[in-house]
PQR file with spaces between the fields and no chain letter, atoms N, CA, C, O and H, PARSE charges and radii, in Angstrom:
ATOM       1  N    MET     1      -7.108  -27.861   20.910 -0.4000 1.5000
ATOM       2  CA   MET     1      -8.227  -28.142   21.838 -0.0000 2.0000
ATOM       3  C    MET     1      -8.649  -26.827   22.517  0.5500 1.7000
ATOM       4  O    MET     1      -7.817  -26.042   22.973 -0.5500 1.4000
ATOM       5  N    LEU     2      -9.934  -26.628   22.562 -0.4000 1.5000
ATOM       6  CA   LEU     2     -10.453  -25.351   23.155 -0.0000 2.0000
ATOM       7  C    LEU     2     -10.693  -25.539   24.601  0.5500 1.7000
ATOM       8  O    LEU     2     -11.007  -26.654   25.019 -0.5500 1.4000
ATOM       9  H    LEU     2     -10.609  -27.265   22.191  0.4000 1.0000
ATOM      10  N    SER     3     -10.564  -24.511   25.404 -0.4000 1.5000
ATOM      11  CA   SER     3     -10.860  -24.441   26.860 -0.0000 2.0000
ATOM      12  C    SER     3     -12.356  -24.307   26.993  0.5500 1.7000
ATOM      13  O    SER     3     -13.064  -23.902   26.071 -0.5500 1.4000
ATOM      14  H    SER     3     -10.309  -23.606   25.064  0.4000 1.0000
ATOM      15  N    LYS     4     -12.804  -24.660   28.164 -0.4000 1.5000
ATOM      16  CA   LYS     4     -14.220  -24.570   28.444 -0.0000 2.0000
ATOM      17  C    LYS     4     -14.753  -23.129   28.387  0.5500 1.7000
ATOM      18  O    LYS     4     -15.932  -22.851   28.169 -0.5500 1.4000
ATOM      19  H    LYS     4     -12.229  -24.989   28.913  0.4000 1.0000
ATOM      20  N    ARG     5     -13.814  -22.283   28.593 -0.4000 1.5000
ATOM      21  CA   ARG     5     -14.195  -20.685   28.450 -0.0000 2.0000
ATOM      22  C    ARG     5     -14.393  -20.495   26.934  0.5500 1.7000
ATOM      23  O    ARG     5     -15.436  -19.988   26.521 -0.5500 1.4000
ATOM      24  H    ARG     5     -12.856  -22.510   28.770  0.4000 1.0000
ATOM      25  N    GLN     6     -13.465  -20.871   26.136 -0.4000 1.5000
ATOM      26  CA   GLN     6     -13.427  -20.465   24.695 -0.0000 2.0000
ATOM      27  C    GLN     6     -14.770  -21.211   24.078  0.5500 1.7000
ATOM      28  O    GLN     6     -15.507  -20.651   23.267 -0.5500 1.4000
ATOM      29  H    GLN     6     -12.617  -21.283   26.471  0.4000 1.0000
ATOM      30  N    MET     7     -14.966  -22.438   24.533 -0.4000 1.5000
ATOM      31  CA   MET     7     -16.224  -23.099   23.988 -0.0000 2.0000
ATOM      32  C    MET     7     -17.461  -22.361   24.406  0.5500 1.7000
ATOM      33  O    MET     7     -18.377  -22.229   23.594 -0.5500 1.4000
ATOM      34  H    MET     7     -14.367  -22.893   25.192  0.4000 1.0000
ATOM      35  N    HIS     8     -17.542  -21.906   25.535 -0.4000 1.5000
ATOM      36  CA   HIS     8     -18.593  -21.023   26.131 -0.0000 2.0000
ATOM      37  C    HIS     8     -18.787  -19.943   25.311  0.5500 1.7000
ATOM      38  O    HIS     8     -19.895  -19.784   24.801 -0.5500 1.4000
ATOM      39  H    HIS     8     -16.798  -22.013   26.194  0.4000 1.0000
ATOM      40  N    ILE     9     -17.776  -19.075   25.073 -0.4000 1.5000
ATOM      41  CA   ILE     9     -17.731  -17.899   24.206 -0.0000 2.0000
ATOM      42  C    ILE     9     -18.150  -18.185   22.763  0.5500 1.7000
ATOM      43  O    ILE     9     -18.898  -17.381   22.206 -0.5500 1.4000
ATOM      44  H    ILE     9     -16.875  -19.205   25.488  0.4000 1.0000
ATOM      45  N    LEU    10     -17.752  -19.196   22.167 -0.4000 1.5000
ATOM      46  CA   LEU    10     -18.229  -19.509   20.837 -0.0000 2.0000
ATOM      47  C    LEU    10     -19.723  -20.006   20.807  0.5500 1.7000
ATOM      48  O    LEU    10     -20.481  -19.755   19.870 -0.5500 1.4000
ATOM      49  H    LEU    10     -17.145  -19.849   22.620  0.4000 1.0000
ATOM      50  N    SER    11     -20.021  -20.622   21.750 -0.4000 1.5000
ATOM      51  CA   SER    11     -21.572  -21.072   21.834 -0.0000 2.0000
ATOM      52  C    SER    11     -22.294  -19.843   22.033  0.5500 1.7000
ATOM      53  O    SER    11     -23.291  -19.695   21.327 -0.5500 1.4000
ATOM      54  H    SER    11     -19.405  -20.826   22.511  0.4000 1.0000
ATOM      55  N    PHE    12     -21.974  -18.857   22.915 -0.4000 1.5000
ATOM      56  CA   PHE    12     -22.677  -17.635   22.945 -0.0000 2.0000
ATOM      57  C    PHE    12     -22.761  -16.935   21.741  0.5500 1.7000
ATOM      58  O    PHE    12     -23.850  -16.481   21.391 -0.5500 1.4000
ATOM      59  H    PHE    12     -21.164  -18.977   23.489  0.4000 1.0000
ATOM      60  N    ILE    13     -21.711  -16.778   21.024 -0.4000 1.5000
ATOM      61  CA   ILE    13     -21.634  -16.001   19.788 -0.0000 2.0000
ATOM      62  C    ILE    13     -22.588  -16.719   18.719  0.5500 1.7000
ATOM      63  O    ILE    13     -23.274  -16.043   17.952 -0.5500 1.4000
ATOM      64  H    ILE    13     -20.826  -17.147   21.308  0.4000 1.0000
ATOM      65  N    LYS    14     -22.601  -18.049   18.703 -0.4000 1.5000
ATOM      66  CA   LYS    14     -23.397  -18.634   17.772 -0.0000 2.0000
ATOM      67  C    LYS    14     -24.894  -18.530   18.061  0.5500 1.7000
ATOM      68  O    LYS    14     -25.698  -18.359   17.145 -0.5500 1.4000
ATOM      69  H    LYS    14     -22.044  -18.599   19.326  0.4000 1.0000
ATOM      70  N    SER    15     -25.238  -18.630   19.262 -0.4000 1.5000
ATOM      71  CA   SER    15     -26.672  -18.461   19.671 -0.0000 2.0000
ATOM      72  C    SER    15     -27.078  -17.061   19.488  0.5500 1.7000
ATOM      73  O    SER    15     -28.201  -16.835   19.038 -0.5500 1.4000
ATOM      74  H    SER    15     -24.584  -18.769   20.006  0.4000 1.0000
ATOM      75  N    PHE    16     -26.245  -16.051   19.805 -0.4000 1.5000
ATOM      76  CA   PHE    16     -26.434  -14.636   19.568 -0.0000 2.0000
ATOM      77  C    PHE    16     -26.829  -14.403   18.042  0.5500 1.7000
ATOM      78  O    PHE    16     -27.872  -13.852   17.690 -0.5500 1.4000
ATOM      79  H    PHE    16     -25.333  -16.235   20.170  0.4000 1.0000
ATOM      80  N    TYR    17     -25.905  -14.871   17.235 -0.4000 1.5000
ATOM      81  CA   TYR    17     -26.037  -14.674   15.813 -0.0000 2.0000
ATOM      82  C    TYR    17     -27.350  -15.335   15.315  0.5500 1.7000
ATOM      83  O    TYR    17     -28.057  -14.723   14.515 -0.5500 1.4000
ATOM      84  H    TYR    17     -25.057  -15.318   17.521  0.4000 1.0000
ATOM      85  N    GLU    18     -27.686  -16.534   15.753 -0.4000 1.5000
ATOM      86  CA   GLU    18     -28.902  -17.216   15.171 -0.0000 2.0000
ATOM      87  C    GLU    18     -30.020  -16.406   15.644  0.5500 1.7000
ATOM      88  O    GLU    18     -30.936  -16.263   14.834 -0.5500 1.4000
ATOM      89  H    GLU    18     -27.111  -17.032   16.403  0.4000 1.0000
ATOM      90  N    ASP    19     -30.137  -15.865   16.739 -0.4000 1.5000
ATOM      91  CA   ASP    19     -31.270  -15.222   17.374 -0.0000 2.0000
ATOM      92  C    ASP    19     -31.515  -13.767   16.691  0.5500 1.7000
ATOM      93  O    ASP    19     -32.645  -13.333   16.469 -0.5500 1.4000
ATOM      94  H    ASP    19     -29.393  -15.981   17.398  0.4000 1.0000
ATOM      95  N    ARG    20     -30.343  -13.082   16.394 -0.4000 1.5000
ATOM      96  CA   ARG    20     -30.406  -11.649   16.003 -0.0000 2.0000
ATOM      97  C    ARG    20     -29.956  -11.527   14.462  0.5500 1.7000
ATOM      98  O    ARG    20     -30.246  -10.496   13.856 -0.5500 1.4000
ATOM      99  H    ARG    20     -29.425  -13.434   16.575  0.4000 1.0000
ATOM     100  N    ARG    21     -29.305  -12.485   13.866 -0.4000 1.5000
ATOM     101  CA   ARG    21     -28.697  -12.266   12.529 -0.0000 2.0000
ATOM     102  C    ARG    21     -27.548  -11.301   12.418  0.5500 1.7000
ATOM     103  O    ARG    21     -27.226  -10.900   11.299 -0.5500 1.4000
ATOM     104  H    ARG    21     -29.069  -13.322   14.358  0.4000 1.0000
ATOM     105  N    TYR    22     -26.901  -10.894   13.500 -0.4000 1.5000
ATOM     106  CA   TYR    22     -25.730  -10.076   13.687 -0.0000 2.0000
ATOM     107  C    TYR    22     -24.811  -10.462   14.733  0.5500 1.7000
ATOM     108  O    TYR    22     -25.330  -11.084   15.661 -0.5500 1.4000
ATOM     109  H    TYR    22     -27.162  -11.220   14.409  0.4000 1.0000
ATOM     110  N    GLY    23     -23.599  -10.246   14.803 -0.4000 1.5000
ATOM     111  CA   GLY    23     -22.613  -10.658   15.811 -0.0000 2.0000
ATOM     112  C    GLY    23     -22.742   -9.824   16.915  0.5500 1.7000
ATOM     113  O    GLY    23     -23.193   -8.692   16.740 -0.5500 1.4000
ATOM     114  H    GLY    23     -23.178   -9.741   14.049  0.4000 1.0000
ATOM     115  N    PRO    24     -22.357  -10.272   18.235 -0.5600 1.5000
ATOM     116  CA   PRO    24     -22.308   -9.466   19.473  0.2800 2.0000
ATOM     117  C    PRO    24     -21.137   -8.691   19.549  0.5500 1.7000
ATOM     118  O    PRO    24     -20.137   -8.907   18.865 -0.5500 1.4000
ATOM     119  N    THR    25     -21.272   -7.661   20.493 -0.4000 1.5000
ATOM     120  CA   THR    25     -20.120   -6.812   20.837 -0.0000 2.0000
ATOM     121  C    THR    25     -19.377   -7.600   21.934  0.5500 1.7000
ATOM     122  O    THR    25     -19.913   -8.548   22.507 -0.5500 1.4000
ATOM     123  H    THR    25     -22.085   -7.486   21.048  0.4000 1.0000
ATOM     124  N    ILE    26     -18.192   -7.203   22.194 -0.4000 1.5000
ATOM     125  CA   ILE    26     -17.387   -7.702   23.299 -0.0000 2.0000
ATOM     126  C    ILE    26     -18.137   -7.526   24.625  0.5500 1.7000
ATOM     127  O    ILE    26     -18.144   -8.490   25.390 -0.5500 1.4000
ATOM     128  H    ILE    26     -17.757   -6.432   21.728  0.4000 1.0000
ATOM     129  N    LYS    27     -18.788   -6.364   24.990 -0.4000 1.5000
ATOM     130  CA   LYS    27     -19.604   -6.085   26.002 -0.0000 2.0000
ATOM     131  C    LYS    27     -20.775   -7.138   26.156  0.5500 1.7000
ATOM     132  O    LYS    27     -21.036   -7.665   27.237 -0.5500 1.4000
ATOM     133  H    LYS    27     -18.782   -5.581   24.369  0.4000 1.0000
ATOM     134  N    GLU    28     -21.465   -7.403   24.970 -0.4000 1.5000
ATOM     135  CA   GLU    28     -22.597   -8.169   24.959 -0.0000 2.0000
ATOM     136  C    GLU    28     -22.140   -9.733   25.286  0.5500 1.7000
ATOM     137  O    GLU    28     -22.835  -10.468   25.987 -0.5500 1.4000
ATOM     138  H    GLU    28     -21.253   -6.975   24.092  0.4000 1.0000
ATOM     139  N    ILE    29     -21.069  -10.087   24.777 -0.4000 1.5000
ATOM     140  CA   ILE    29     -20.419  -11.424   25.122 -0.0000 2.0000
ATOM     141  C    ILE    29     -20.096  -11.512   26.619  0.5500 1.7000
ATOM     142  O    ILE    29     -20.394  -12.510   27.276 -0.5500 1.4000
ATOM     143  H    ILE    29     -20.504   -9.490   24.207  0.4000 1.0000
ATOM     144  N    ALA    30     -19.475  -10.433   27.146 -0.4000 1.5000
ATOM     145  CA   ALA    30     -19.167  -10.426   28.564 -0.0000 2.0000
ATOM     146  C    ALA    30     -20.353  -10.545   29.413  0.5500 1.7000
ATOM     147  O    ALA    30     -20.373  -11.326   30.364 -0.5500 1.4000
ATOM     148  H    ALA    30     -19.233   -9.622   26.612  0.4000 1.0000
ATOM     149  N    ASP    31     -21.409   -9.746   29.080 -0.4000 1.5000
ATOM     150  CA   ASP    31     -22.602   -9.743   29.969 -0.0000 2.0000
ATOM     151  C    ASP    31     -23.343  -11.103   29.785  0.5500 1.7000
ATOM     152  O    ASP    31     -23.964  -11.598   30.726 -0.5500 1.4000
ATOM     153  H    ASP    31     -21.393   -9.111   28.308  0.4000 1.0000
ATOM     154  N    GLY    32     -23.275  -11.663   28.642 -0.4000 1.5000
ATOM     155  CA   GLY    32     -23.966  -12.958   28.391 -0.0000 2.0000
ATOM     156  C    GLY    32     -23.207  -14.206   28.900  0.5500 1.7000
ATOM     157  O    GLY    32     -23.790  -15.285   29.004 -0.5500 1.4000
ATOM     158  H    GLY    32     -22.771  -11.261   27.877  0.4000 1.0000
ATOM     159  N    THR    33     -21.987  -14.060   29.196 -0.4000 1.5000
ATOM     160  CA   THR    33     -21.159  -15.121   29.597 -0.0000 2.0000
ATOM     161  C    THR    33     -20.747  -15.044   31.061  0.5500 1.7000
ATOM     162  O    THR    33     -20.531  -16.071   31.705 -0.5500 1.4000
ATOM     163  H    THR    33     -21.514  -13.183   29.111  0.4000 1.0000
ATOM     164  N    GLY    34     -20.638  -13.821   31.587 -0.4000 1.5000
ATOM     165  CA   GLY    34     -20.260  -13.637   32.919 -0.0000 2.0000
ATOM     166  C    GLY    34     -18.761  -13.327   33.029  0.5500 1.7000
ATOM     167  O    GLY    34     -18.257  -13.144   34.137 -0.5500 1.4000
ATOM     168  H    GLY    34     -20.814  -12.987   31.064  0.4000 1.0000
ATOM     169  N    TYR    35     -18.080  -13.268   31.961 -0.4000 1.5000
ATOM     170  CA   TYR    35     -16.649  -13.009   31.935 -0.0000 2.0000
ATOM     171  C    TYR    35     -16.367  -11.491   31.825  0.5500 1.7000
ATOM     172  O    TYR    35     -17.226  -10.719   31.400 -0.5500 1.4000
ATOM     173  H    TYR    35     -18.490  -13.417   31.061  0.4000 1.0000
ATOM     174  N    SER    36     -15.247  -11.121   32.187 -0.4000 1.5000
ATOM     175  CA   SER    36     -14.927   -9.646   32.130 -0.0000 2.0000
ATOM     176  C    SER    36     -14.655   -9.320   30.616  0.5500 1.7000
ATOM     177  O    SER    36     -14.374  -10.197   29.799 -0.5500 1.4000
ATOM     178  H    SER    36     -14.549  -11.748   32.532  0.4000 1.0000
ATOM     179  N    THR    37     -14.759   -8.026   30.320 -0.4000 1.5000
ATOM     180  CA   THR    37     -14.549   -7.718   28.834 -0.0000 2.0000
ATOM     181  C    THR    37     -13.041   -7.877   28.601  0.5500 1.7000
ATOM     182  O    THR    37     -12.720   -8.043   27.425 -0.5500 1.4000
ATOM     183  H    THR    37     -14.987   -7.314   30.983  0.4000 1.0000
ATOM     184  N    THR    38     -12.189   -7.860   29.395 -0.4000 1.5000
ATOM     185  CA   THR    38     -10.679   -8.130   29.211 -0.0000 2.0000
ATOM     186  C    THR    38     -10.535   -9.567   28.807  0.5500 1.7000
ATOM     187  O    THR    38      -9.811   -9.848   27.852 -0.5500 1.4000
ATOM     188  H    THR    38     -12.450   -7.726   30.350  0.4000 1.0000
ATOM     189  N    THR    39     -11.193  -10.516   29.489 -0.4000 1.5000
ATOM     190  CA   THR    39     -11.035  -11.934   29.424 -0.0000 2.0000
ATOM     191  C    THR    39     -11.636  -12.260   28.016  0.5500 1.7000
ATOM     192  O    THR    39     -11.069  -13.022   27.232 -0.5500 1.4000
ATOM     193  H    THR    39     -11.781  -10.288   30.265  0.4000 1.0000
ATOM     194  N    VAL    40     -12.814  -11.635   27.750 -0.4000 1.5000
ATOM     195  CA   VAL    40     -13.403  -11.846   26.408 -0.0000 2.0000
ATOM     196  C    VAL    40     -12.523  -11.402   25.339  0.5500 1.7000
ATOM     197  O    VAL    40     -12.230  -12.169   24.422 -0.5500 1.4000
ATOM     198  H    VAL    40     -13.274  -11.016   28.387  0.4000 1.0000
ATOM     199  N    ARG    41     -12.081  -10.202   25.400 -0.4000 1.5000
ATOM     200  CA   ARG    41     -11.166   -9.719   24.302 -0.0000 2.0000
ATOM     201  C    ARG    41      -9.953  -10.651   24.140  0.5500 1.7000
ATOM     202  O    ARG    41      -9.561  -10.956   23.013 -0.5500 1.4000
ATOM     203  H    ARG    41     -12.319   -9.579   26.146  0.4000 1.0000
ATOM     204  N    ASN    42      -9.396  -11.074   25.176 -0.4000 1.5000
ATOM     205  CA   ASN    42      -8.156  -11.966   25.080 -0.0000 2.0000
ATOM     206  C    ASN    42      -8.493  -13.287   24.509  0.5500 1.7000
ATOM     207  O    ASN    42      -7.703  -13.856   23.757 -0.5500 1.4000
ATOM     208  H    ASN    42      -9.714  -10.826   26.091  0.4000 1.0000
ATOM     209  N    GLU    43      -9.718  -13.835   24.858 -0.4000 1.5000
ATOM     210  CA   GLU    43     -10.104  -15.108   24.257 -0.0000 2.0000
ATOM     211  C    GLU    43     -10.492  -14.998   22.744  0.5500 1.7000
ATOM     212  O    GLU    43     -10.300  -15.936   21.970 -0.5500 1.4000
ATOM     213  H    GLU    43     -10.360  -13.372   25.469  0.4000 1.0000
ATOM     214  N    LEU    44     -11.058  -13.786   22.352 -0.4000 1.5000
ATOM     215  CA   LEU    44     -11.304  -13.665   21.035 -0.0000 2.0000
ATOM     216  C    LEU    44     -10.022  -13.528   20.255  0.5500 1.7000
ATOM     217  O    LEU    44      -9.952  -14.029   19.133 -0.5500 1.4000
ATOM     218  H    LEU    44     -11.214  -13.024   22.981  0.4000 1.0000
ATOM     219  N    ILE    45      -9.058  -12.915   20.752 -0.4000 1.5000
ATOM     220  CA   ILE    45      -7.754  -12.805   20.089 -0.0000 2.0000
ATOM     221  C    ILE    45      -7.124  -14.170   19.894  0.5500 1.7000
ATOM     222  O    ILE    45      -6.519  -14.415   18.851 -0.5500 1.4000
ATOM     223  H    ILE    45      -9.114  -12.508   21.664  0.4000 1.0000
ATOM     224  N    SER    46      -7.245  -15.067   20.864 -0.4000 1.5000
ATOM     225  CA   SER    46      -6.759  -16.426   20.778 -0.0000 2.0000
ATOM     226  C    SER    46      -7.665  -17.223   19.732  0.5500 1.7000
ATOM     227  O    SER    46      -7.083  -17.936   18.914 -0.5500 1.4000
ATOM     228  H    SER    46      -7.737  -14.868   21.712  0.4000 1.0000
ATOM     229  N    LEU    47      -8.924  -17.149   19.716 -0.4000 1.5000
ATOM     230  CA   LEU    47      -9.695  -17.809   18.932 -0.0000 2.0000
ATOM     231  C    LEU    47      -9.577  -17.431   17.406  0.5500 1.7000
ATOM     232  O    LEU    47      -9.709  -18.259   16.505 -0.5500 1.4000
ATOM     233  H    LEU    47      -9.396  -16.570   20.380  0.4000 1.0000
ATOM     234  N    GLU    48      -9.306  -16.045   17.205 -0.4000 1.5000
ATOM     235  CA   GLU    48      -8.964  -15.606   15.939 -0.0000 2.0000
ATOM     236  C    GLU    48      -7.656  -16.082   15.298  0.5500 1.7000
ATOM     237  O    GLU    48      -7.586  -16.358   14.101 -0.5500 1.4000
ATOM     238  H    GLU    48      -9.199  -15.372   17.937  0.4000 1.0000
ATOM     239  N    LYS    49      -6.645  -16.164   16.126 -0.4000 1.5000
ATOM     240  CA   LYS    49      -5.179  -16.599   15.829 -0.0000 2.0000
ATOM     241  C    LYS    49      -5.289  -18.126   15.578  0.5500 1.7000
ATOM     242  O    LYS    49      -4.504  -18.629   14.774 -0.5500 1.4000
ATOM     243  H    LYS    49      -6.702  -15.940   17.099  0.4000 1.0000
ATOM     244  N    ARG    50      -6.130  -18.834   16.156 -0.4000 1.5000
ATOM     245  CA   ARG    50      -6.316  -20.303   15.884 -0.0000 2.0000
ATOM     246  C    ARG    50      -7.272  -20.665   14.809  0.5500 1.7000
ATOM     247  O    ARG    50      -7.457  -21.843   14.503 -0.5500 1.4000
ATOM     248  H    ARG    50      -6.768  -18.426   16.810  0.4000 1.0000
ATOM     249  N    GLY    51      -7.950  -19.572   14.165 -0.4000 1.5000
ATOM     250  CA   GLY    51      -8.772  -19.708   13.049 -0.0000 2.0000
ATOM     251  C    GLY    51     -10.211  -20.050   13.283  0.5500 1.7000
ATOM     252  O    GLY    51     -10.928  -20.369   12.335 -0.5500 1.4000
ATOM     253  H    GLY    51      -7.800  -18.615   14.414  0.4000 1.0000
ATOM     254  N    PHE    52     -10.668  -19.995   14.533 -0.4000 1.5000
ATOM     255  CA   PHE    52     -11.976  -20.448   14.850 -0.0000 2.0000
ATOM     256  C    PHE    52     -12.964  -19.245   14.523  0.5500 1.7000
ATOM     257  O    PHE    52     -14.129  -19.509   14.227 -0.5500 1.4000
ATOM     258  H    PHE    52     -10.085  -19.737   15.303  0.4000 1.0000
ATOM     259  N    ILE    53     -12.555  -18.031   14.569 -0.4000 1.5000
ATOM     260  CA   ILE    53     -13.379  -16.874   14.213 -0.0000 2.0000
ATOM     261  C    ILE    53     -12.621  -15.907   13.354  0.5500 1.7000
ATOM     262  O    ILE    53     -11.391  -15.916   13.319 -0.5500 1.4000
ATOM     263  H    ILE    53     -11.609  -17.817   14.810  0.4000 1.0000
ATOM     264  N    THR    54     -13.316  -15.118   12.700 -0.4000 1.5000
ATOM     265  CA   THR    54     -12.707  -13.934   12.063 -0.0000 2.0000
ATOM     266  C    THR    54     -13.484  -12.688   12.445  0.5500 1.7000
ATOM     267  O    THR    54     -14.661  -12.776   12.796 -0.5500 1.4000
ATOM     268  H    THR    54     -14.316  -15.110   12.729  0.4000 1.0000
ATOM     269  N    ARG    55     -12.837  -11.515   12.380 -0.4000 1.5000
ATOM     270  CA   ARG    55     -13.391  -10.383   12.652 -0.0000 2.0000
ATOM     271  C    ARG    55     -12.660   -9.125   12.023  0.5500 1.7000
ATOM     272  O    ARG    55     -11.491   -9.279   11.669 -0.5500 1.4000
ATOM     273  H    ARG    55     -11.881  -11.443   12.094  0.4000 1.0000
ATOM     274  N    GLU    56     -13.226   -7.977   11.871 -0.4000 1.5000
ATOM     275  CA   GLU    56     -12.619   -6.765   11.263 -0.0000 2.0000
ATOM     276  C    GLU    56     -12.289   -5.963   12.404  0.5500 1.7000
ATOM     277  O    GLU    56     -13.115   -5.693   13.276 -0.5500 1.4000
ATOM     278  H    GLU    56     -14.175   -7.852   12.159  0.4000 1.0000
ATOM     279  N    LYS    57     -10.971   -5.538   12.415 -0.4000 1.5000
ATOM     280  CA   LYS    57     -10.458   -4.641   13.537 -0.0000 2.0000
ATOM     281  C    LYS    57     -11.221   -3.377   13.324  0.5500 1.7000
ATOM     282  O    LYS    57     -11.524   -2.976   12.201 -0.5500 1.4000
ATOM     283  H    LYS    57     -10.300   -5.757   11.706  0.4000 1.0000
ATOM     284  N    GLY    58     -11.540   -2.725   14.493 -0.4000 1.5000
ATOM     285  CA   GLY    58     -12.073   -1.456   14.486 -0.0000 2.0000
ATOM     286  C    GLY    58     -13.588   -1.253   14.243  0.5500 1.7000
ATOM     287  O    GLY    58     -14.086   -0.129   14.302 -0.5500 1.4000
ATOM     288  H    GLY    58     -11.293   -3.051   15.405  0.4000 1.0000
ATOM     289  N    LYS    59     -14.312   -2.368   13.968 -0.4000 1.5000
ATOM     290  CA   LYS    59     -15.529   -2.361   13.571 -0.0000 2.0000
ATOM     291  C    LYS    59     -16.350   -3.431   14.673  0.5500 1.7000
ATOM     292  O    LYS    59     -15.850   -4.433   15.185 -0.5500 1.4000
ATOM     293  H    LYS    59     -13.908   -3.281   13.921  0.4000 1.0000
ATOM     294  N    TYR    60     -17.641   -2.954   14.860 -0.4000 1.5000
ATOM     295  CA   TYR    60     -18.309   -3.612   15.894 -0.0000 2.0000
ATOM     296  C    TYR    60     -19.173   -4.695   15.116  0.5500 1.7000
ATOM     297  O    TYR    60     -19.545   -4.504   13.958 -0.5500 1.4000
ATOM     298  H    TYR    60     -18.047   -2.141   14.443  0.4000 1.0000
ATOM     299  N    ARG    61     -19.454   -5.804   15.809 -0.4000 1.5000
ATOM     300  CA   ARG    61     -20.448   -6.844   15.347 -0.0000 2.0000
ATOM     301  C    ARG    61     -19.972   -7.573   14.120  0.5500 1.7000
ATOM     302  O    ARG    61     -20.771   -7.963   13.268 -0.5500 1.4000
ATOM     303  H    ARG    61     -19.152   -5.960   16.749  0.4000 1.0000
ATOM     304  N    THR    62     -18.590   -7.771   14.022 -0.4000 1.5000
ATOM     305  CA   THR    62     -18.174   -8.363   12.794 -0.0000 2.0000
ATOM     306  C    THR    62     -17.478   -9.736   13.093  0.5500 1.7000
ATOM     307  O    THR    62     -16.662  -10.204   12.299 -0.5500 1.4000
ATOM     308  H    THR    62     -17.941   -7.454   14.714  0.4000 1.0000
ATOM     309  N    ILE    63     -17.802  -10.337   14.200 -0.4000 1.5000
ATOM     310  CA   ILE    63     -17.344  -11.669   14.617 -0.0000 2.0000
ATOM     311  C    ILE    63     -18.125  -12.631   13.904  0.5500 1.7000
ATOM     312  O    ILE    63     -19.353  -12.647   13.988 -0.5500 1.4000
ATOM     313  H    ILE    63     -18.465   -9.957   14.845  0.4000 1.0000
ATOM     314  N    VAL    64     -17.389  -13.532   13.119 -0.4000 1.5000
ATOM     315  CA   VAL    64     -17.878  -14.625   12.417 -0.0000 2.0000
ATOM     316  C    VAL    64     -17.241  -15.868   12.810  0.5500 1.7000
ATOM     317  O    VAL    64     -16.015  -15.914   12.914 -0.5500 1.4000
ATOM     318  H    VAL    64     -16.391  -13.520   13.051  0.4000 1.0000
ATOM     319  N    ILE    65     -18.040  -16.977   13.060 -0.4000 1.5000
ATOM     320  CA   ILE    65     -17.478  -18.237   13.293 -0.0000 2.0000
ATOM     321  C    ILE    65     -17.140  -18.930   12.096  0.5500 1.7000
ATOM     322  O    ILE    65     -17.971  -18.993   11.189 -0.5500 1.4000
ATOM     323  H    ILE    65     -19.036  -16.940   12.975  0.4000 1.0000
ATOM     324  N    ASN    66     -15.919  -19.505   11.976 -0.4000 1.5000
ATOM     325  CA   ASN    66     -15.501  -20.138   10.749 -0.0000 2.0000
ATOM     326  C    ASN    66     -15.817  -21.460   10.756  0.5500 1.7000
ATOM     327  O    ASN    66     -15.536  -22.167    9.788 -0.5500 1.4000
ATOM     328  H    ASN    66     -15.244  -19.454   12.712  0.4000 1.0000
């Protein structure tokens, strides 16, 4: 089960991608959700480990919702 914060982040990523056709950066997610970049980074790690998203390390804008 996802936390409210994780659902909020996933929803933001989905909306961002639908609007722009590329994924957001951690900073853009933080700005759009009101969470700190550290919180966003930690939640993305958790979401990736649980299989909800994939991303390429060391590259920007590679977040994909599975």
